[in-house]
C-alpha positions as CSV (number, residue, x, y, z in Angstrom):
1,M,-66.9,-94.0,177.7
2,N,-64.9,-93.1,174.0
3,H,-65.6,-97.0,172.9
4,I,-69.2,-97.2,173.4
5,Y,-69.9,-94.2,171.6
6,S,-67.3,-94.9,169.2
7,L,-67.7,-97.7,167.3
8,A,-72.0,-97.9,168.4
9,S,-73.3,-98.3,164.8
10,G,-75.8,-95.3,165.6
11,V,-76.9,-92.9,168.6
12,I,-80.5,-91.3,169.2
13,A,-80.1,-87.8,170.8
14,W,-83.5,-87.3,172.4
15,V,-84.0,-83.6,172.1
16,G,-87.3,-83.7,174.4
17,M,-90.6,-82.9,173.6
18,D,-91.8,-80.4,171.4
19,E,-92.9,-77.9,174.0
20,L,-89.4,-75.8,173.1
21,N,-91.1,-76.4,169.3
22,G,-87.9,-78.9,168.5
23,L,-90.5,-80.4,165.5
24,K,-90.8,-77.2,163.9
25,A,-86.8,-76.3,164.7
26,F,-86.6,-79.8,162.3
27,E,-88.7,-78.4,159.7
28,I,-86.8,-74.9,159.4
29,M,-83.1,-76.7,159.2
30,R,-84.1,-78.6,156.6
31,H,-85.2,-76.0,154.3
32,L,-82.3,-73.9,154.7
33,V,-80.2,-76.5,154.2
34,L,-82.5,-77.3,150.9
35,G,-82.3,-73.2,150.2
36,A,-78.9,-73.7,150.2
37,A,-78.6,-76.6,147.7
38,R,-81.2,-74.6,145.4
39,T,-78.9,-71.8,145.1
40,D,-76.0,-74.8,144.8
41,E,-78.0,-75.3,141.5
42,D,-78.6,-72.4,140.0
43,S,-75.3,-70.9,140.4
44,D,-74.5,-70.5,137.3
45,S,-77.1,-68.0,136.3
46,D,-76.5,-65.0,134.9
47,T,-78.8,-63.3,136.6
48,D,-78.0,-64.9,140.3
49,D,-75.5,-62.5,142.5
50,D,-74.0,-63.5,146.1
51,D,-76.9,-61.3,147.8
52,D,-79.4,-62.6,146.2
53,A,-78.5,-65.8,147.0
54,I,-77.4,-65.0,150.4
55,G,-80.9,-63.5,150.3
56,R,-83.2,-65.8,149.2
57,L,-81.3,-68.4,151.6
58,T,-82.0,-66.1,154.7
59,K,-85.8,-65.1,154.8
60,L,-86.8,-66.6,157.8
61,T,-89.4,-64.6,160.3
62,S,-88.8,-63.6,163.4
63,R,-90.8,-66.7,164.2
64,D,-88.2,-68.8,163.2
65,H,-85.2,-66.9,165.0
66,E,-87.0,-67.6,168.3
67,I,-87.6,-71.1,167.2
68,L,-84.5,-71.6,166.6
69,D,-83.3,-69.7,169.6
70,S,-85.5,-71.6,171.4
71,F,-83.8,-74.8,170.1
72,F,-80.1,-73.9,170.3
73,C,-80.8,-72.8,173.9
74,R,-82.0,-76.0,175.3
75,S,-79.3,-76.7,178.5
76,Y,-79.1,-80.1,176.4
77,W,-76.7,-78.7,174.7
78,T,-74.1,-77.4,177.2
79,R,-74.4,-80.9,179.3
80,L,-70.6,-82.3,179.1
81,W,-71.2,-85.4,179.0
82,I,-74.1,-85.5,176.2
83,V,-71.6,-82.8,174.3
84,Q,-68.6,-86.0,174.3
85,E,-70.9,-88.2,173.6
86,L,-72.2,-86.6,170.2
87,V,-68.4,-86.0,169.6
88,L,-67.8,-89.5,169.7
89,A,-70.8,-90.8,168.0
90,T,-70.0,-91.8,164.2
91,K,-73.9,-91.4,163.3
92,I,-76.6,-89.4,165.2
93,Q,-80.2,-89.2,165.2
94,F,-81.5,-86.8,166.7
95,V,-85.0,-87.3,168.3
96,C,-87.9,-84.9,169.4
97,E,-91.4,-86.6,169.8
98,D,-91.5,-89.1,167.2
99,A,-89.7,-86.6,164.0
100,Y,-85.9,-87.9,163.4
101,L,-83.0,-85.1,161.9
102,P,-80.2,-86.7,160.8
103,W,-76.5,-85.2,161.7
104,P,-75.8,-85.0,158.2
105,V,-78.6,-82.2,158.0
106,V,-77.0,-80.6,161.4
107,H,-73.0,-81.0,159.2
108,Q,-74.7,-78.1,156.7
109,L,-75.4,-75.7,158.4
110,F,-71.8,-75.2,159.2
111,A,-70.3,-77.0,156.3
112,P,-68.6,-74.9,154.1
113,N,-70.2,-74.1,150.8
114,D,-68.5,-71.6,148.1
115,S,-72.0,-71.4,146.2
116,I,-73.3,-69.4,149.7
117,A,-70.2,-66.6,149.3
118,K,-66.5,-68.1,149.0
119,G,-65.0,-69.0,152.2
120,G,-69.2,-69.5,153.6
121,S,-71.4,-71.5,154.9
122,I,-75.5,-71.6,155.6
123,F,-74.3,-70.5,159.9
124,R,-72.1,-67.7,158.5
125,A,-75.4,-66.0,156.1
126,L,-78.0,-65.9,159.3
127,P,-78.2,-63.2,161.0
128,F,-75.2,-62.3,163.8
129,A,-77.8,-62.8,166.9
130,L,-79.1,-65.9,165.6
131,Q,-75.5,-67.0,165.1
132,M,-74.4,-66.3,168.8
133,N,-77.1,-68.8,170.3
134,M,-76.0,-71.6,167.2
135,W,-72.3,-71.6,168.4
136,R,-73.2,-74.7,171.0
137,A,-74.0,-77.1,168.0
138,R,-70.8,-75.3,166.1
139,H,-68.7,-76.2,168.1
140,L,-70.1,-80.3,167.9
141,W,-69.5,-79.5,164.2
142,A,-66.5,-78.5,164.3
143,S,-64.3,-80.5,167.0
144,R,-66.4,-84.4,164.8
145,Q,-64.6,-82.3,161.5
146,I,-61.5,-83.0,163.7
147,R,-61.4,-85.9,165.0
148,G,-63.0,-87.9,161.2
149,D,-59.5,-87.3,160.1
150,E,-57.5,-88.7,163.3
151,P,-55.3,-91.1,163.6
152,R,-56.0,-93.3,166.9
153,S,-53.2,-92.7,169.1
154,P,-50.9,-96.0,170.1
155,P,-50.9,-97.8,173.1
156,S,-48.0,-96.8,174.4
157,S,-46.0,-97.3,178.4
158,S,-44.7,-94.3,178.9
159,P,-47.7,-91.1,178.0
160,I,-45.0,-88.7,178.2
161,S,-43.1,-90.5,175.4
162,T,-46.2,-89.5,172.9
163,M,-46.9,-86.3,174.3
164,G,-45.9,-83.5,171.8
165,P,-48.4,-80.8,169.6
166,S,-50.7,-82.8,167.4
167,S,-53.0,-81.1,164.2
168,T,-54.8,-83.9,163.4
169,Q,-57.2,-83.7,166.8
170,L,-58.1,-81.3,169.5
171,N,-55.9,-81.0,172.9
172,L,-56.9,-81.2,175.9
173,L,-56.2,-77.1,176.7
174,Q,-58.4,-76.7,173.0
175,L,-61.6,-78.7,174.6
176,L,-61.3,-77.0,178.1
177,N,-61.7,-73.7,175.8
178,K,-63.9,-74.7,173.3
179,F,-66.6,-76.7,176.0
180,N,-65.5,-74.5,179.1
181,P,-69.5,-73.2,178.9
182,C,-71.0,-76.4,179.4
183,R,-72.0,-77.9,182.8
184,C,-71.4,-80.6,185.1
185,L,-73.1,-81.2,187.9
186,L,-69.3,-82.7,190.0
187,P,-66.5,-80.3,189.5
188,K,-64.5,-83.4,188.2
189,D,-66.3,-83.7,185.8
190,Y,-65.2,-80.8,184.0
191,I,-61.9,-82.6,183.3
192,Y,-63.2,-86.7,183.5
193,A,-66.5,-85.5,180.4
194,L,-63.5,-84.6,178.4
195,L,-61.2,-87.8,178.4
196,G,-63.4,-89.8,176.2
197,M,-61.9,-86.3,173.3
198,C,-58.0,-87.0,174.3
199,S,-55.7,-88.9,173.2
200,D,-54.7,-91.9,174.6
201,P,-51.6,-90.4,177.0
202,V,-54.1,-88.0,178.3
203,R,-56.6,-90.2,179.3
204,E,-53.2,-91.9,180.8
205,L,-52.2,-89.3,182.9
206,I,-55.6,-88.5,183.8
207,V,-57.5,-91.5,185.6
208,P,-60.5,-90.6,186.5
209,D,-61.3,-91.1,191.0
210,Y,-64.6,-89.8,192.8
211,T,-63.1,-90.7,195.9
212,A,-62.8,-88.1,199.0
213,G,-59.4,-88.6,198.2
214,T,-58.8,-87.1,195.2
215,T,-59.4,-83.7,196.1
216,D,-60.9,-81.2,192.9
217,Q,-57.8,-78.8,193.0
218,A,-55.4,-82.4,192.6
219,V,-58.0,-83.0,189.3
220,F,-57.6,-79.5,187.8
221,Q,-53.6,-79.7,189.0
222,A,-53.7,-83.0,186.5
223,A,-55.2,-81.4,183.8
224,T,-53.1,-78.5,183.9
225,A,-50.0,-80.8,183.4
226,A,-51.5,-82.9,181.1
227,C,-51.7,-80.0,179.1
228,I,-48.4,-78.2,179.3
229,L,-47.0,-82.4,178.8
230,E,-49.2,-83.2,175.4
231,Q,-48.1,-79.6,174.3
232,Q,-44.4,-79.2,175.1
233,N,-45.0,-75.7,176.4
234,L,-46.4,-73.6,178.6
235,N,-49.6,-71.6,177.3
236,V,-52.2,-73.3,179.3
237,L,-50.6,-70.9,182.1
238,A,-52.0,-67.5,180.2
239,L,-55.3,-69.0,180.7
240,L,-55.5,-70.3,184.2
241,R,-57.3,-67.2,186.0
242,R,-59.7,-65.9,183.4
243,F,-63.0,-66.8,185.3
244,V,-65.9,-64.0,185.0
245,P,-67.3,-63.0,187.9
246,G,-71.2,-64.1,187.3
247,C,-73.4,-65.4,184.9
248,P,-76.5,-63.8,183.2
249,D,-78.4,-66.8,183.0
250,E,-77.6,-69.0,186.1
251,P,-75.5,-67.3,188.7
252,D,-76.6,-69.1,191.2
253,A,-75.5,-72.5,189.3
254,L,-71.7,-71.0,188.9
255,P,-68.9,-72.8,190.9
256,P,-67.3,-70.5,192.6
257,P,-62.9,-69.9,191.5
258,L,-60.6,-71.6,193.7
259,S,-59.1,-69.1,196.6
260,I,-55.9,-67.6,194.7
261,A,-55.2,-67.8,199.0
262,T,-55.3,-71.8,199.4
263,A,-55.2,-73.1,195.9
264,S,-52.1,-74.0,194.3
265,S,-51.9,-71.1,191.4
266,W,-51.2,-73.4,188.5
267,A,-54.6,-75.9,189.3
268,G,-56.8,-73.6,186.9
269,E,-60.0,-72.7,187.8
270,W,-61.8,-75.3,184.8
271,S,-64.8,-75.9,186.4
272,T,-65.9,-72.1,186.1
273,V,-67.4,-70.3,182.9
274,R,-64.0,-68.3,181.8
275,I,-62.9,-65.2,179.6
276,I,-61.4,-67.3,176.7
277,R,-59.7,-65.1,174.7
278,P,-56.9,-66.6,171.8
279,I,-53.3,-66.4,173.2
280,V,-52.5,-63.0,171.6
281,E,-49.9,-63.9,168.7
282,P,-46.1,-63.1,170.4
283,D,-44.1,-61.3,167.4
284,D,-40.6,-61.7,166.6
285,A,-39.4,-60.4,169.8
286,V,-41.1,-63.5,171.8
287,Q,-40.4,-65.9,169.5
288,M,-36.6,-64.7,169.7
289,F,-36.8,-65.2,173.4
290,Q,-38.8,-68.6,173.6
291,A,-35.8,-70.1,170.8
292,A,-32.9,-68.6,173.0
293,T,-30.2,-71.0,174.1
294,A,-28.8,-68.7,177.2
295,E,-27.4,-70.7,180.0
296,V,-27.9,-70.7,183.9
297,G,-25.2,-73.0,185.7
298,G,-24.4,-75.0,182.5
299,R,-28.1,-75.9,181.8
300,K,-30.1,-74.4,178.6
301,T,-32.9,-72.6,179.7
302,V,-35.2,-73.7,177.1
303,F,-38.4,-75.5,177.9
304,T,-37.9,-78.6,178.7
305,S,-40.9,-81.0,180.1
306,E,-37.9,-83.1,182.5
307,H,-36.5,-80.2,183.6
308,N,-39.6,-77.9,184.2
309,M,-42.2,-80.6,185.3
310,R,-39.8,-82.3,187.5
311,F,-41.6,-81.2,190.9
312,A,-45.1,-81.1,189.4
313,Q,-46.5,-84.8,191.4
314,Q,-45.5,-82.7,194.5
315,G,-47.8,-79.5,193.5
316,V,-44.6,-77.1,192.1
317,L,-43.5,-75.8,188.7
318,A,-39.8,-75.0,187.8
319,L,-39.7,-72.5,185.5
320,S,-37.0,-70.6,184.2
321,G,-37.2,-67.0,182.6
322,V,-36.7,-63.2,183.2
323,V,-38.3,-60.5,184.8
324,V,-39.5,-57.4,182.5
325,D,-40.7,-55.2,185.4
326,T,-42.5,-54.7,188.7
327,L,-46.1,-53.5,189.1
328,G,-46.1,-49.9,190.1
329,V,-49.7,-48.2,190.0
330,V,-53.2,-50.5,189.4
331,E,-56.6,-49.3,189.7
332,E,-59.7,-51.2,187.6
333,E,-61.2,-48.9,185.9
334,V,-65.0,-50.7,185.8
335,Y,-66.6,-48.8,183.3
336,P,-64.5,-47.6,180.8
337,Y,-64.6,-44.3,179.3
338,A,-66.5,-43.5,182.1
339,S,-66.2,-39.4,183.1
340,G,-62.9,-38.2,183.4
341,W,-61.1,-41.5,182.4
342,E,-58.3,-40.1,180.1
343,E,-56.9,-37.4,183.3
344,S,-57.6,-40.6,185.6
345,L,-55.2,-42.5,183.2
346,R,-52.9,-40.3,182.4
347,S,-52.0,-39.4,186.1
348,W,-50.6,-43.4,186.5
349,E,-48.0,-42.9,183.8
350,P,-44.7,-41.6,185.8
351,D,-43.1,-38.4,184.0
352,G,-40.8,-40.2,181.1
353,L,-40.1,-44.0,180.3
354,R,-37.1,-44.7,181.9
355,G,-37.5,-48.8,180.2
356,R,-34.8,-49.9,177.1
357,A,-35.1,-48.6,173.8
358,Y,-38.0,-49.9,171.7
359,K,-38.2,-50.1,167.8
360,S,-40.7,-50.7,165.9
361,F,-41.3,-53.3,163.8
362,A,-42.6,-51.1,160.6
363,A,-40.1,-50.5,158.1
364,E,-41.3,-47.1,157.5
365,A,-41.0,-45.9,161.0
366,G,-37.4,-45.3,160.2
367,G,-35.2,-46.9,163.6
368,E,-36.1,-45.9,166.9
369,V,-39.4,-44.1,167.9
370,A,-41.0,-43.2,170.7
371,P,-42.8,-45.5,173.0
372,E,-46.6,-45.3,173.4
373,S,-48.1,-43.7,176.2
374,A,-50.4,-45.0,178.7
375,L,-53.7,-43.6,177.0
376,Q,-52.6,-45.2,173.9
377,A,-51.8,-48.5,174.6
378,Y,-55.6,-48.4,177.2
379,V,-57.2,-47.3,174.0
380,R,-55.7,-49.5,171.4
381,T,-56.4,-53.3,173.4
382,L,-59.7,-52.5,174.7
383,L,-60.4,-55.3,172.3
384,L,-58.8,-57.5,174.6
385,D,-61.5,-57.6,177.2
386,S,-63.9,-59.0,174.5
387,G,-64.5,-62.5,175.2
388,Y,-65.1,-63.0,170.9
389,T,-61.7,-61.2,169.8
390,I,-61.2,-64.6,168.4
391,R,-61.8,-63.1,164.8
392,A,-59.9,-60.0,165.6
393,P,-57.2,-59.3,163.4
394,K,-53.4,-58.9,165.2
395,H,-53.1,-55.5,167.3
396,G,-51.1,-54.1,166.2
397,R,-50.6,-49.9,166.6
398,M,-52.2,-47.3,165.4
399,T,-52.3,-45.0,163.3
400,A,-53.2,-41.5,163.8
401,D,-56.4,-42.0,161.6
402,Q,-57.4,-45.4,163.3
403,I,-57.9,-43.6,166.8
404,T,-59.7,-41.0,165.3
405,D,-61.9,-43.1,163.8
406,R,-62.7,-45.2,167.4
407,R,-62.7,-42.0,169.2
408,E,-65.6,-41.3,166.9
409,L,-67.4,-45.4,167.0
410,Y,-67.2,-44.2,170.8
411,E,-69.7,-40.9,171.1
412,R,-71.7,-42.8,168.4
413,W,-71.7,-45.5,170.7
414,A,-71.9,-43.2,173.8
415,S,-75.2,-41.8,172.5
416,E,-77.2,-44.7,171.2
417,S,-76.0,-46.6,174.4
418,R,-77.6,-44.0,176.5
419,A,-80.7,-43.7,174.9
420,A,-81.3,-47.3,174.8
421,A,-80.9,-47.0,178.7
422,A,-82.9,-44.2,178.9
423,E,-86.0,-46.4,177.4
424,E,-85.2,-50.4,178.4
425,E,-82.4,-49.9,181.1
426,T,-82.2,-54.0,181.2
427,V,-81.1,-54.2,178.3
428,H,-79.0,-51.8,177.6
429,G,-78.0,-50.3,181.0
430,K,-74.1,-49.8,182.2
431,D,-73.4,-53.3,183.0
432,D,-74.7,-54.8,179.9
433,F,-73.2,-52.8,176.7
434,K,-69.5,-51.3,177.0
435,F,-67.6,-50.5,174.6
436,P,-65.1,-53.0,173.7
437,Q,-68.0,-54.9,172.0
438,C,-68.9,-52.2,170.1
439,L,-65.3,-52.1,168.3
440,K,-66.0,-55.3,167.5
441,W,-69.7,-55.6,166.3
442,G,-70.6,-52.0,165.9
443,T,-73.0,-50.1,168.0
444,T,-76.3,-52.6,168.8
445,R,-75.0,-55.6,170.0
446,N,-72.8,-56.8,173.2
447,F,-71.0,-60.5,174.8
448,L,-68.8,-58.8,177.8
449,H,-68.7,-60.7,181.0
450,G,-66.0,-60.2,183.1
451,W,-63.6,-56.7,184.1
452,T,-61.6,-53.7,182.9
453,F,-58.3,-54.1,184.4
454,G,-54.9,-51.5,184.1
455,T,-51.6,-51.4,185.5
456,T,-48.2,-49.0,184.8
457,T,-45.2,-50.9,185.9
458,Q,-42.5,-49.2,188.0
459,H,-40.6,-48.3,184.7
460,G,-43.9,-47.0,182.8
461,L,-45.3,-49.9,180.8
462,F,-48.6,-50.2,180.3
463,V,-50.3,-53.7,181.4
464,R,-53.5,-55.3,180.8
465,T,-54.4,-57.9,183.5
466,H,-56.4,-59.8,186.1
467,P,-58.0,-57.9,189.3
468,D,-55.8,-59.9,191.8
469,A,-52.6,-57.7,190.7
470,E,-51.3,-55.7,193.1
471,V,-48.1,-53.6,193.1
472,G,-45.0,-55.0,193.3
473,D,-46.0,-58.5,192.0
474,M,-43.3,-59.3,188.7
475,I,-44.4,-59.4,185.1
476,V,-42.0,-62.7,184.1
477,L,-41.5,-63.6,180.4
478,L,-41.2,-67.7,181.1
479,R,-39.2,-70.2,178.7
480,G,-42.5,-71.8,177.2
481,S,-44.8,-69.1,177.3
482,P,-45.3,-66.7,174.8
483,V,-47.3,-64.2,177.2
484,P,-46.0,-62.7,180.0
485,I,-47.0,-64.2,182.9
486,V,-47.8,-62.5,186.5
487,L,-45.7,-63.8,189.9
488,R,-46.3,-62.8,193.4
489,Q,-43.8,-64.6,196.2
490,V,-45.1,-66.7,199.0
491,E,-45.0,-65.7,202.3
492,D,-42.9,-67.9,204.1
493,R,-45.3,-69.5,206.4
494,D,-47.9,-70.0,202.9
495,H,-45.2,-73.3,202.0
496,S,-46.6,-76.5,202.6
497,G,-43.7,-79.0,203.9
498,A,-42.9,-81.3,200.4
499,E,-42.2,-77.0,199.4
500,S,-40.4,-76.6,201.7
501,L,-38.2,-79.1,201.3
502,I,-38.1,-79.0,196.9
503,M,-36.3,-75.8,198.0
504,Q,-33.8,-76.7,200.4
505,Q,-32.6,-79.5,198.2
506,H,-31.8,-76.3,195.4
507,G,-31.2,-73.5,196.7
508,Q,-34.5,-71.4,196.2
509,R,-35.7,-69.0,199.3
510,G,-38.9,-68.7,198.0
511,L,-42.1,-69.7,196.2
512,W,-43.9,-68.0,193.7
513,R,-47.3,-67.8,193.2
514,I,-49.3,-67.3,189.6
515,I,-51.6,-63.8,189.3
516,G,-52.4,-63.8,186.0
517,S,-51.4,-63.5,182.4
518,A,-50.1,-60.0,180.8
519,Y,-50.7,-57.9,178.5
520,V,-48.1,-55.9,177.6
521,H,-47.6,-53.0,174.9
522,G,-44.0,-52.7,173.7
523,I,-43.7,-56.4,173.8
524,M,-46.8,-58.1,172.6
525,D,-48.0,-54.8,169.8
526,G,-45.1,-55.0,167.1
527,E,-42.2,-53.1,169.6
528,Y,-39.5,-54.8,171.7
529,W,-37.0,-54.2,173.6
530,A,-33.0,-54.2,172.6
531,G,-31.5,-56.9,174.0
532,L,-34.3,-59.0,176.1
533,T,-32.3,-62.0,175.4
534,D,-29.5,-61.0,176.8
535,D,-30.7,-61.0,180.9
536,E,-29.9,-63.8,183.5
537,D,-32.4,-66.2,183.2
538,M,-33.8,-66.3,186.9
539,E,-36.1,-70.0,188.5
540,F,-38.9,-69.7,189.9
541,L,-40.8,-72.5,191.7
542,I,-44.1,-72.1,191.8
């Protein structure tokens, strides 16, 4: 499939008839591109400034906004097989009835244009609400840009030999995240429809098979294994179980997530709409942890695909890591900042934190500082509940002034959302308008789908994790993963024959199941535990 579209002299992309104002949308896009070109020509004028240029460029009527919304909200843009074809095609002509729109017009909407603003573009100059409906086409544009400089991978007799990070093409994990909201009829196609955009080694590892002998879970598990082998790390583990429990547009059309009780915990829920957050950048302590070369049984414990993936074909990962702590209190906050939330959260926290010594990354702090309370960490990490934090800065510890500002913002949001809910419950009701988006986008926009979940460990660390977490689950830093992972030991009766044989051969007393990733304050937020890398590694069969 990838050769058909990438080698074609041109591709005609039929977007449908004009019932959704496709012809008018073509005209508006041409108008925006021509307006940007005029702005560029006038950029030397002494009477022009950026605000005037952007103002001229974005003089769209409310009707224009509706037309563009309708055009980019078509299901055409979220059909994954079509997405692959458009990414791979060399030349594209969009067709609506008898009108044509060449790809270069769409390209100019998203391409950098310093005449609008430094580092800006037509897309960035448009109202934010309109940007949110154009993301489908922007993902296409970004993927085509990356592939434009992509050298084709040479064929190899050993896919693993050519695996490794690449800065010139999207890897499989990036594709899984970027096009996650796109839809397919068959669960397997959520993987197979991406293969044309993948590297040759990934395509050699995953061969499409629609027979009943290959289950959906087997395909998802192969995709997770390919992500690990391609990147030579465990980044994918942090993104396995971030499914969204509902979708406002097509709640009945979404496939249910794999059952945690029956599925391989590292198979990945690649057919579901998931909460896509960037993996939080590891701080220096975690980087030190990953770089450590402690030995267990004479073997270095850094991540290597040869050692850690040796049982992957039998459905088992052999990983090593350090236990951080055990979950002690698990409680769900469905509505953050509901009445009594502060008192409830304080009641979770043990009297005094009995963990290791904390140190501040900020030099001006001067030596050891007291750890944050769970309440402080809860306020500061609320941004992580947003599915749109990719533009958010690193989540460092807030100053007292910042905490005050955030509290004032919350109070303003609470007042406005209550007033809006009274007028129009379906738009601004409790289920639709939550505070985390207020922090990022202001008091009038909200796009959160998912859940808010908090726990504290036996030693008082505040943790944000997944709804499946239970008291007694272990938080582990695995070699090769920049994010802590929550693991649970599997009961003996749940072991398969192959798993039991692996345990017997390697002297392991049990298997572990991945429950999800964990955001642990004190590791990820600008503090670290002294002597973390001195702990003895354990091996986990997952």
